[in-house]
N, C-alpha and C positions, 0 to 999 in steps of 0.2 A: 363070662372068667378071663375069656382070651382079651376084652376089653381094659379088664380089670388091670391087666400086667402090664399093659400097655401105658396105660396113666401112671400106675406105680413104677413102672419103666422110666417115663419123661421127667417123673417127680423125684426121681432119684438124685442123688448128688451128680453122678455123670451129665444125668439130663443137665443138671443146672448149670454144671460146668461148659457145657458146650451148647448151649443155649445160652449165658450169658456172653461168653467168648464173642459169638457169631451175630448177637444183637449191636455189640459195644462194637465190634467190627465198622458195621453197617454205619452204624449212628455215627460213628468217626468219619467215614466215607463223606457223606452227606454233608455233615458239618464243614471238612477240610474242601470238599468242592463251593461248596455254598459260603465260604469264606475268601474263598480265593477271589468270587466277584466283590462280596459283600462290601470291601470298602475301595474298589476300586470302582476305574469310571466307563465299566463296559455295561454296567446296568443303569437305566434311568432310577433316577431318585425314589420315584414312591414305588416301586420295585423292589427297592431295597429295604424300603420299609418294611416289607411283608419277610421277605431271606434274611436280614439279619436276627430277627427273632429264632425263626428257624434255626438258622447255624448255631446260635449262640444255646437255644434247648438240647439240640443235639447234642452239642459236644459234652455238653454237664453230664446229660444221660449217659452218651458213652464213657464217660469218666465211670460214673457211678456203677456201669453193668459191666468195668473194666474191672471195678475193687470187688464187687460181687465174683467174679470168675476169678480173681488170685486167692480169696477168702474160699470159696468153694473147693479150690485145689488141695487148699492147707487139710481139710476135714472127710477128702474124698476117701471110702471104704477100700478101694482097691488098690490104691496105689497114693497113699496122703504125701504131698512134698513137705519139708520141713520148711517153716519158717522164713529160715535163712536162705531155702532155693526159691521161695516165693520173690523175695526182699530185696536179694543181694544180685543183681546181675552178672549173669555169669557163671552162678555156683552153683547150679543144679546138677548131678550126676547125668539125666538126662537130657539129651538134646541142648548142653549148658548154650552154644552159641545162639539159637532160635529160642530159647527160653527167654534166656538173656533178652534177647531185641525185646519181645513183649513183654517185660520188667521196664528197662528203658524208657520202651513206648507209656508204659503207664508213668512214670516219672514226669517224662515231657508232659502226657495230657494234665496232671497236678498240676504243675507249671506254669499251664497258659489257662486253667480256668480258674487258679490263685490270681497269677499276675490280671486278669481280665477285669477278676472282682476290684483289687487295688491300683487300676489304669491311673486313675485321678493320683492319688500317692509314687507311684512308681513315674509317672512321665511316660509319653505315647513315645518317645525314642527306644527306652528300655523296654516301654509292654509291645512295642513291635519286632523288636528283636528275639522278643523270647516267643513270640506268638510264628514268627519265621520258623520256629521251629516244627510248628506240623508239619510240613512237609517230610523230611526225616519221620517226625513219628509217625505216619503215613504207613511211608516204606519200611518201617520197623515193625510194622503191623502187618502188610503183606505178607513178607517172608514169613513172620511169626506164624501166622494163618495158614498159607499154603503149605509149608513145612510139619509143622506139631499138629495141625486141626485134624482131627482122630474124622473128619468127612472128606479131608481135601483130596483123597484119590477117588471120590464121587463128581461125575460128569456135571453134576449139580452143581459143588463146589467149585470145581476148577473153574467153569461158565462163568460164576460172581466173580472170584478172584481174578481172572483174566478181563472183563466188562470191566469191573473198578479198577481195573490196573490202566486198562486205555482211556480210561471217562477222566480219572486224576491227571494222567502224563496231558492228555488235552488240555486239561482245567490249567495247568499249571502251565503249560506253556502259553497260554492264549494270557494268563497274566504275567509271565514275563515279557512279552510282546510289548502287552499294553506300558509298563514299565520302562522297557525302552523308548517307546514312541515318544513316554511321557516326558521323558529326560531331551527330548531331541532327536530319536532315531540313530543317535551317537552312541559309540562303546565309551565309557567314562573315562579310560586311560587316555581317547584320542581325541576327547572335546576339549582336553586341555593341555593338546598337542604333545603327548608323550608317544 
């Protein structure tokens, strides 16, 4: 009987909310970190051919698990969120700022995956501008999960958020350094004599 209780607890709406949120976070972490290198000059082209599909797939699945996470919040039996609380950033009566960051992150995810599918129509410049939002999007997810996650006070969750934050920061710094070197190692304004 104890095993059945564990299974039904895990299959509960709350279990789906937690599992989908953590899964979305980890998938987006993998996608953003791999994306930092998939289009840059750090990784050899033959490795990029492997990393790029993983980057794209984890991004799409992260978006879908984020969608499930938000939908499950609206049908939770303990504390159901109203559609406006889930869909409108900062409209929740419970932790409005950090839940709002989660909502904003979801909309940014949607813009990124949709713009990627219509990149040829948008053009590379617009697509790249939208894609650069993945960095603040991940920061929003990090804050949202670390503050609002029901397991955020557990050591394993702290370790997960801390390690992913450090790896993300390293990936971002490496990407910035590569871009800086690509532009001749000069700050853009100084390169033009300003």
